[in-house]
DOSE-50396 format. One line per field, with one value per residue: residue number from 1; residue in one letter; y, z, x of N, C-alpha, C, O, CB in turn. Coordinates in pm, 1 decimal, m for minus. Glycine has a CB too. Layout:
<sepas>
mimar = NUM,...
marmi = a,...
npy = Y,...
npz = Z,...
npx = X,...
capy = Y,...
capz = Z,...
capx = X,...
cpy = Y,...
cpz = Z,...
cpx = X,...
opy = Y,...
opz = Z,...
opx = X,...
cbpy = Y,...
cbpz = Z,...
cbpx = X,...
</sepas>
This chain:
<sepas>
mimar = 1,2,3,4,5,6,7,8,9,10,11,12,13,14,15,16,17,18,19,20,21,22,23,24,25,26,27,28,29,30,31,32,33,34,35,36,37,38,39,40,41,42,43,44,45,46,47,48,49,50,51,52,53,54,55,56,57,58,59,60,61,62,63,64,65,66,67,68,69,70,71,72,73,74,75,76,77,78,79,80,81,82,83,84,85,86,87,88,89,90,91,92,93,94,95,96,97,98,99,100,101,102,103,104,105,106,107,108,109,110,111,112,113,114,115,116,117,118,119,120,121,122,123
marmi = x,x,x,x,x,x,x,x,x,x,x,x,x,x,x,x,x,x,x,x,x,x,x,x,x,x,x,x,x,x,x,x,x,x,x,x,x,x,x,x,x,x,x,x,x,x,x,x,x,x,x,x,x,x,x,x,x,x,x,x,x,x,x,x,x,x,x,x,x,x,x,x,x,x,x,x,x,x,x,x,x,x,x,x,x,x,x,x,x,x,x,x,x,x,x,x,x,x,x,x,x,x,x,x,x,x,x,x,x,x,x,x,x,x,x,x,x,x,x,x,x,x,x
npy = m2049.1,m1972.7,m1687.3,m1588.4,m1385.2,m1067.6,m874.6,m549.8,m429.9,m285.5,m403.9,m604.7,m822.6,m1064.2,m1281.0,m1174.2,m989.7,m1159.7,m1288.2,m1069.7,m1006.6,m1241.7,m1216.3,m983.0,m1080.0,m1240.1,m1049.9,m884.9,m851.0,m714.8,m528.1,m178.6,35.3,m158.1,m342.6,m519.3,m396.7,m171.5,m293.9,m398.3,m160.7,m62.3,m267.5,m234.0,7.6,m67.6,m269.1,m121.8,54.9,m129.0,m232.4,m2.1,38.8,m203.6,m263.2,m46.5,139.1,364.8,592.9,409.1,316.5,158.3,11.1,m25.3,m179.8,m411.2,m499.3,m542.5,m744.7,m947.0,m1012.8,m1088.0,m1309.5,m1474.6,m1476.6,m1520.8,m1325.8,m1439.0,m1581.2,m1364.2,m1227.9,m1400.6,m1362.7,m1096.8,m1064.8,m1102.6,m1060.2,m809.0,m647.3,m668.0,m540.9,m280.4,m216.0,m232.6,m29.1,184.1,273.0,200.1,180.6,m26.9,m278.7,m372.2,m651.0,m723.3,m608.0,m761.4,m1017.6,m973.5,m887.0,m1116.8,m1306.9,m1186.3,m1081.2,m812.8,m540.1,m443.6,m169.5,m38.1,m116.9,m2.1,257.4,257.2,227.3
npz = m852.8,m668.1,m564.6,m300.0,m330.6,m186.1,m23.6,58.2,366.2,660.6,966.6,1183.3,1350.0,1559.5,1410.5,1147.9,1195.9,1257.7,1009.7,852.6,970.1,908.6,629.8,605.3,690.4,471.8,279.9,360.1,250.8,14.9,m284.9,m323.6,m463.7,m587.3,m644.4,m433.0,m226.2,m190.6,m95.8,140.3,280.3,308.1,462.3,692.8,787.6,835.9,1030.3,1231.4,1295.6,1397.3,1617.8,1771.8,1848.0,1978.4,2156.9,2348.8,2472.2,2525.3,2562.9,2526.3,2592.2,2353.5,2395.2,2669.7,2686.7,2556.6,2732.2,2962.3,2877.9,2814.7,3069.2,3197.2,3043.3,3068.0,2881.0,2760.6,2732.7,2549.4,2381.0,2280.5,2150.7,1940.1,1795.4,1705.8,1576.5,1703.5,1999.6,2033.6,1869.8,2001.1,2242.5,2147.1,2058.6,2296.9,2441.5,2303.8,2088.6,1833.4,1577.0,1551.9,1301.9,1030.0,1012.4,1268.4,1426.0,1348.3,1439.2,1716.0,1792.4,1736.8,1912.7,2169.6,2191.5,2164.1,2039.2,1697.2,1629.0,1855.1,1864.1,1629.4,1694.9,1771.5,1545.4
npx = 523.3,248.8,79.7,m123.8,m408.1,m444.2,m678.7,m700.1,m804.6,m952.4,m813.3,m980.1,m1005.3,m832.9,m750.0,m737.3,m536.7,m317.4,m292.9,m216.6,31.2,171.9,177.7,326.3,572.2,639.7,675.9,878.4,1135.5,1099.9,1159.3,1219.6,972.7,820.8,511.4,482.4,625.9,468.4,235.8,339.2,393.8,132.2,17.2,168.1,64.3,m202.6,m168.4,m45.2,m255.3,m444.9,m300.2,m273.8,m539.2,m606.8,m400.6,m340.8,m83.5,59.2,332.6,601.5,927.7,1115.6,1353.4,1359.6,1130.1,1216.1,1420.3,1266.9,1084.9,1265.1,1358.9,1116.3,1037.0,1249.4,1454.0,1772.4,2078.5,2245.4,2070.6,1923.5,2128.0,2181.7,1948.4,1968.7,2210.7,2459.8,2671.2,2798.1,2641.6,2394.7,2460.1,2510.2,2252.5,2098.1,2212.0,2136.5,2293.2,2281.9,2040.5,1743.7,1710.2,1489.2,1471.6,1563.3,1364.2,1143.5,1226.0,1261.5,1006.4,858.5,977.9,969.9,719.0,654.7,477.0,509.6,494.1,588.2,855.8,943.7,999.1,1259.0,1397.5
capy = m2018.6,m1898.2,m1600.1,m1565.0,m1245.9,m1002.0,m760.6,m456.6,m392.6,m261.9,m523.8,m597.2,m939.7,m1117.3,m1367.3,m1086.6,m934.0,m1263.4,m1305.6,m954.6,m1023.6,m1348.1,m1162.2,m889.7,m1161.0,m1286.7,m933.7,m799.9,m826.0,m660.9,m418.0,m48.2,69.6,m271.0,m358.8,m589.5,m297.9,m89.7,m374.1,m403.0,m31.9,m57.7,m359.6,m170.1,106.5,m139.2,m335.5,m15.5,99.7,m233.9,m238.4,116.8,17.4,m323.1,m268.4,90.0,130.2,496.2,609.9,305.8,314.3,24.5,m59.6,m67.6,m289.2,m530.0,m543.9,m591.9,m872.7,m1046.4,m1056.2,m1155.3,m1437.5,m1553.3,m1485.3,m1488.8,m1236.2,m1523.9,m1604.7,m1237.1,m1198.4,m1480.7,m1301.2,m965.3,m1063.1,m1110.3,m994.5,m666.3,m581.4,m659.8,m436.6,m151.3,m192.4,m210.6,98.8,282.6,324.8,155.4,159.4,m161.2,m300.7,m436.4,m793.2,m732.4,m577.4,m880.4,m1125.8,m936.7,m887.3,m1256.1,m1378.0,m1123.1,m1040.9,m666.8,m492.2,m386.7,m22.7,7.3,m138.7,90.0,381.6,241.9,199.7
capz = m717.9,m669.7,m448.5,m259.9,m347.9,m59.9,m38.1,167.8,444.8,799.7,1048.3,1292.1,1437.2,1583.7,1296.3,1039.2,1239.6,1239.6,865.3,804.4,1018.1,826.6,496.5,620.7,696.6,337.0,195.5,428.9,168.2,m114.1,m340.0,m327.2,m588.9,m641.6,m583.8,m306.3,m126.2,m163.2,m9.7,270.3,345.9,344.4,574.5,810.2,835.1,889.3,1153.9,1330.3,1336.8,1482.8,1743.6,1850.3,1904.3,2062.1,2255.9,2384.2,2569.8,2554.1,2523.1,2582.6,2536.3,2296.5,2455.0,2802.3,2664.0,2525.8,2856.7,3051.2,2826.9,2830.3,3209.2,3224.9,2972.5,3093.7,2759.1,2792.7,2639.3,2442.4,2286.8,2213.2,2061.1,1819.4,1721.4,1649.2,1500.0,1782.0,2130.8,2022.7,1813.1,2109.0,2333.8,2081.7,2057.8,2432.8,2489.4,2208.8,2003.7,1697.5,1560.4,1513.7,1160.4,1007.6,1048.9,1414.0,1477.7,1324.1,1527.6,1855.4,1810.6,1738.1,2030.9,2296.6,2192.2,2169.1,1914.0,1600.1,1629.9,1966.2,1824.0,1520.5,1753.9,1786.8,1412.0
capx = 479.7,124.9,64.8,m260.8,m447.8,m477.5,m768.0,m672.9,m921.9,m914.8,m797.1,m1078.0,m999.3,m699.0,m717.7,m694.2,m408.8,m215.4,m274.9,m140.0,169.2,231.2,203.1,438.7,694.5,675.2,705.7,974.9,1254.0,1056.9,1238.0,1154.2,905.6,744.7,379.1,498.1,666.3,350.2,149.3,406.2,370.4,m9.6,m2.0,226.6,m33.0,m318.3,m126.1,m25.4,m388.6,m502.7,m225.4,m308.6,m672.9,m615.4,m293.1,m300.4,23.7,114.5,471.9,687.6,1061.8,1131.5,1466.7,1313.7,1035.0,1296.4,1484.2,1161.7,1034.6,1372.0,1357.4,989.1,1029.1,1369.6,1534.4,1911.7,2146.9,2298.7,1961.0,1893.8,2239.8,2159.4,1837.6,1999.9,2334.5,2582.5,2673.7,2830.7,2523.1,2296.4,2505.9,2485.4,2107.9,2049.3,2265.9,2082.5,2400.5,2251.9,1895.9,1698.7,1679.8,1359.5,1485.4,1572.2,1230.8,1061.1,1271.1,1235.3,860.7,814.8,1028.6,934.8,578.6,642.1,417.8,602.6,495.6,673.6,994.6,977.0,1050.3,1404.2,1454.2
cpy = m1929.9,m1814.4,m1575.2,m1416.6,m1188.9,m881.9,m671.6,m416.0,m363.7,m394.1,m509.3,m714.0,m983.9,m1207.1,m1283.8,m1025.2,m1035.0,m1290.3,m1192.3,m965.4,m1130.8,m1296.4,m1062.5,m967.4,m1211.0,m1171.4,m850.7,m766.4,m769.5,m542.1,m290.6,m24.3,m42.2,m274.7,m428.8,m493.0,m207.2,m164.2,m382.8,m273.3,m20.0,m148.2,m301.7,m68.6,37.4,m207.7,m232.0,33.4,m1.1,m237.0,m117.6,99.4,m93.6,m329.3,m127.6,87.5,268.7,502.7,511.4,314.7,173.0,m55.6,m108.4,m182.8,m419.5,m585.9,m606.1,m730.0,m982.4,m1102.1,m1137.2,m1295.1,m1526.3,m1573.4,m1438.6,m1390.8,m1315.9,m1549.2,m1476.7,m1201.2,m1275.9,m1419.3,m1175.8,m957.0,m1056.8,m1028.6,m845.6,m588.6,m565.6,m548.7,m298.1,m116.3,m156.2,m81.2,212.9,350.0,286.0,135.2,14.0,m166.8,m368.3,m583.3,m811.5,m706.2,m699.3,m992.0,m1096.6,m940.2,m1029.7,m1326.3,m1320.2,m1076.7,m891.1,m620.5,m419.6,m234.5,32.9,m4.4,m44.4,222.4,377.2,214.8,322.6
cpz = m725.6,m543.8,m423.9,m275.4,m212.6,m89.7,83.7,234.9,587.1,876.4,1169.7,1389.4,1456.5,1468.0,1177.7,1070.6,1215.8,1092.5,808.2,846.6,936.0,687.9,500.5,621.2,558.8,247.2,246.4,344.0,30.9,m155.3,m344.6,m464.4,m650.8,m578.8,m448.0,m194.6,m91.1,m71.0,131.0,348.1,392.5,464.2,703.7,872.0,900.4,1022.0,1264.8,1384.7,1432.3,1618.9,1832.2,1918.7,2008.2,2174.1,2295.8,2498.5,2609.9,2507.0,2597.5,2514.1,2483.6,2359.3,2594.8,2790.5,2635.2,2654.2,2951.5,3006.6,2836.0,2972.2,3240.1,3164.6,2995.7,2970.7,2792.1,2691.4,2524.1,2336.8,2209.4,2114.1,1930.5,1732.6,1645.9,1577.2,1580.9,1910.1,2121.0,1965.4,1919.6,2206.7,2275.5,2083.3,2196.8,2495.0,2394.5,2125.6,1858.1,1687.9,1524.4,1363.7,1150.0,1048.0,1201.1,1477.9,1464.7,1422.6,1673.7,1884.3,1823.3,1868.0,2162.5,2304.1,2206.1,2036.4,1827.0,1610.5,1745.5,1925.7,1712.5,1573.1,1770.1,1653.5,1356.4
cpx = 355.6,115.1,m82.5,m291.9,m489.3,m565.3,m746.7,m803.3,m875.2,m907.4,m887.9,m1071.6,m854.5,m655.4,m668.7,m557.4,m296.2,m188.5,m189.8,6.3,240.7,266.6,318.9,570.0,736.1,718.8,823.0,1097.8,1219.5,1143.3,1154.4,1091.4,824.3,605.6,386.4,537.9,548.5,253.8,208.3,382.1,225.6,m37.9,54.9,131.5,m151.6,m285.4,m107.7,m159.6,m452.6,m433.2,m255.9,m443.8,m673.2,m512.4,m249.3,m199.4,74.1,258.4,560.5,822.8,1087.0,1245.6,1430.0,1214.1,1109.2,1358.0,1381.4,1113.9,1140.2,1369.1,1231.6,983.1,1150.6,1456.0,1675.9,1970.3,2207.6,2191.8,1927.8,2003.7,2225.2,2050.1,1879.6,2134.3,2462.7,2576.8,2704.3,2712.6,2415.7,2333.9,2479.4,2336.7,2057.2,2102.2,2229.7,2190.8,2379.6,2100.9,1865.1,1675.1,1543.0,1365.1,1491.5,1436.5,1141.1,1097.1,1237.6,1086.4,809.0,854.9,977.2,789.8,557.3,583.0,520.6,608.7,578.6,820.2,1037.4,1031.6,1202.0,1472.1,1522.8
opy = m1822.2,m1861.9,m1544.5,m1331.7,m1253.5,m797.3,m712.2,m373.6,m412.0,m485.0,m415.3,m705.9,m946.2,m1209.2,m1319.0,m1010.8,m1000.2,m1313.0,m1215.8,m936.5,m1113.3,m1328.4,m1058.6,m925.2,m1223.2,m1192.4,m754.5,m661.4,m775.6,m466.6,m295.1,m58.9,m23.3,m216.9,m400.9,m505.2,m170.3,m105.1,m375.5,m276.6,26.8,m109.0,m318.5,m59.9,78.2,m204.5,m253.2,51.1,36.8,m243.4,m130.4,140.1,m79.0,m394.5,m92.5,38.9,285.3,425.6,528.4,319.9,77.2,m177.3,m219.8,m273.1,m525.7,m705.6,m709.8,m821.7,m1098.2,m1223.3,m1243.2,m1388.0,m1640.0,m1675.5,m1329.4,m1374.9,m1264.4,m1539.8,m1480.3,m1149.8,m1223.0,m1423.6,m1150.9,m852.2,m1009.8,m941.3,m764.9,m476.1,m460.6,m471.2,m208.8,m1.3,m60.1,m29.6,322.9,469.1,333.3,79.6,m58.1,m70.7,m415.4,m633.9,m904.4,m774.2,m736.2,m1053.5,m1184.5,m990.5,m1059.6,m1397.7,m1394.3,m1037.3,m847.4,m657.9,m345.4,m176.5,142.2,86.8,m10.4,292.1,481.5,182.8,318.7
opz = m785.1,m432.7,m516.7,m237.5,m135.3,m171.9,197.2,169.6,629.1,852.6,1248.1,1499.4,1380.1,1431.7,1114.2,982.0,1160.4,1053.8,725.5,767.2,898.0,634.3,408.4,559.2,531.3,149.4,180.6,364.7,m60.4,m71.7,m366.8,m567.5,m756.7,m472.3,m358.8,m81.8,25.0,20.9,229.7,467.8,503.2,556.7,810.9,994.2,1007.6,1115.3,1378.4,1505.5,1535.6,1722.7,1954.4,2033.5,2114.6,2275.9,2278.5,2607.8,2719.9,2420.5,2715.7,2391.3,2560.6,2374.6,2633.4,2874.1,2683.5,2681.1,3012.8,3088.1,2862.1,2992.6,3302.1,3226.2,2948.7,2957.5,2845.5,2580.5,2412.9,2217.0,2088.1,2005.8,1823.0,1609.9,1535.0,1522.2,1530.6,1927.6,2191.6,2007.9,1927.7,2248.6,2345.6,2106.6,2212.7,2590.3,2403.2,2095.5,1769.7,1779.0,1472.8,1304.6,1249.7,1111.4,1255.3,1573.1,1558.9,1482.2,1746.2,1988.4,1909.4,1927.0,2255.4,2410.8,2254.8,1930.7,1876.0,1601.8,1733.5,1949.8,1702.2,1501.4,1781.3,1649.3,1245.6
opx = 360.2,138.2,m157.4,m211.2,m559.9,m530.1,m771.8,m898.7,m770.1,m986.9,m875.2,m1126.2,m765.7,m537.8,m569.3,m473.2,m192.0,m73.9,m101.7,95.8,356.5,372.7,400.5,667.7,855.4,790.5,862.7,1158.5,1301.8,1193.0,1033.4,1149.2,764.4,583.9,306.3,490.2,530.8,196.9,135.1,353.4,199.3,m109.1,m3.1,119.5,m196.5,m365.7,m150.1,m175.5,m507.9,m499.0,m262.9,m461.4,m733.4,m535.7,m132.5,m228.5,126.9,299.9,590.1,830.6,1080.7,1234.7,1465.2,1213.3,1070.0,1348.7,1406.8,1103.6,1107.5,1375.9,1239.7,930.9,1154.7,1523.4,1695.3,1919.3,2219.4,2218.9,1906.8,1975.7,2253.2,2058.4,1832.3,2168.0,2564.7,2491.8,2643.9,2686.3,2351.9,2248.0,2431.9,2299.5,1982.0,2043.8,2284.2,2182.0,2451.1,2039.7,1950.6,1625.8,1488.3,1272.4,1431.6,1398.1,1071.0,1008.6,1190.9,1044.2,726.2,773.9,944.8,742.6,453.1,633.9,605.6,716.9,634.1,899.4,1155.2,1103.5,1266.3,1590.9,1576.3
cbpy = m1949.6,m1992.2,m1466.4,m1612.3,m1233.0,m959.3,m805.6,m331.9,m505.8,m166.4,m545.0,m589.3,m1055.2,m1195.3,m1451.2,m975.5,m894.1,m1392.4,m1311.1,m823.6,m1061.4,m1467.6,m1094.9,m806.2,m1279.8,m1360.0,m846.1,m866.8,m953.6,m619.3,m453.3,64.0,114.4,m404.9,m437.4,m700.7,m213.8,m51.0,m515.6,m427.0,83.9,m99.1,m495.0,m102.5,195.7,m242.5,m415.2,102.1,121.0,m372.3,m246.2,241.6,m15.6,m443.5,m347.8,175.0,46.6,527.9,753.8,163.5,356.4,35.4,31.6,50.7,m255.1,m496.0,m425.7,m493.3,m857.3,m984.0,m934.7,m1072.3,m1413.1,m1686.2,m1399.6,m1616.8,m1155.2,m1657.9,m1656.1,m1124.2,m1232.3,m1625.1,m1267.2,m863.8,m950.0,m1064.7,m1061.2,m645.6,m661.4,m794.8,m453.8,m153.8,m316.1,m327.6,90.1,388.3,273.9,23.0,253.3,m200.3,m387.7,m423.2,m853.1,m633.3,m457.0,m929.9,m1147.3,m797.2,m815.7,m1330.7,m1375.3,m1006.5,m1110.2,m597.4,m399.1,m427.6,31.1,m75.6,m282.2,115.5,407.3,129.1,152.5
cbpz = m636.5,m682.5,m468.4,m114.5,m451.3,17.5,m51.7,116.5,442.4,867.3,1091.2,1235.0,1378.9,1716.4,1255.2,1014.9,1389.1,1308.7,793.6,857.2,1169.0,815.3,440.5,751.5,790.7,273.3,185.0,555.9,151.5,m108.2,m481.0,m293.5,m686.5,m616.5,m677.5,m319.8,m177.6,m294.8,m68.9,252.1,250.8,224.7,544.3,773.5,719.2,788.0,1131.5,1268.2,1213.5,1414.2,1715.6,1760.7,1793.7,1977.1,2201.0,2423.4,2514.4,2704.0,2549.0,2565.8,2643.0,2148.7,2460.8,2877.6,2547.3,2422.5,2925.9,3054.9,2682.2,2799.0,3303.1,3172.0,2825.1,3149.3,2642.9,2797.1,2711.8,2499.4,2361.5,2316.1,2128.9,1856.8,1816.2,1757.5,1409.6,1699.2,2220.0,1934.4,1693.0,2182.9,2364.1,1936.9,2005.8,2520.0,2505.2,2283.3,2052.2,1661.2,1451.9,1590.1,1091.2,859.7,983.8,1467.8,1403.4,1178.5,1512.2,1886.5,1693.3,1618.0,2031.1,2320.6,2302.5,2197.0,1943.6,1459.0,1638.4,2095.7,1779.7,1433.8,1889.6,1884.5,1314.6
cbpx = 593.2,4.4,140.3,m284.9,m563.5,m349.3,m918.6,m597.5,m1031.4,m1015.3,m647.1,m1215.4,m1083.4,m695.1,m841.0,m798.6,m415.1,m258.0,m411.7,m200.8,170.8,135.0,76.2,424.4,674.6,556.7,584.0,1018.8,1332.8,909.5,1290.0,1254.7,1005.4,819.2,288.0,602.5,785.7,279.3,129.7,557.7,404.9,m97.3,63.5,357.8,m80.8,m367.6,5.6,52.8,m478.8,m491.6,m74.8,m310.6,m772.3,m600.9,m173.4,m423.6,138.2,105.4,518.6,625.0,1169.6,1154.5,1591.5,1249.5,939.6,1407.7,1555.5,1043.5,988.3,1511.4,1366.2,873.9,1012.9,1331.8,1472.1,1996.3,2256.5,2350.3,1835.8,1876.8,2374.1,2122.1,1724.8,1997.3,2331.9,2698.2,2776.1,2955.7,2467.9,2285.4,2655.5,2537.0,2033.8,2087.6,2418.8,2003.7,2535.9,2330.1,1840.0,1569.7,1790.8,1317.1,1612.0,1676.3,1169.0,1079.0,1422.0,1291.9,790.9,873.2,1179.6,1024.8,507.8,781.2,300.0,562.7,353.2,646.0,1014.2,854.1,984.0,1435.6,1344.7
</sepas>
């Protein structure tokens, strides 16, 4: 399996942002202390910087953002439960009794279009 070389640079375009998000998705299960985990951490910083510049939102409660986007997009609780690991897990998340995991953040961000840095506040 050949891995494409990634040159770390500030993210300045939407295309670069999407490439970074795609790479994060491939690295999300990297083991701690590996070069892949270091790259994942660096990409997280670069993506966060881009999102702060391009999507200035201020202090948004991540759980309220999830509820709002679910309503706006017509996403059912059944669909969300499938994304996060079941109805009881969804209930715990929406009532702020359990933090979001990295996998849940990725799935929710992808489905609801909420920037990762907002969801990280609930991790």
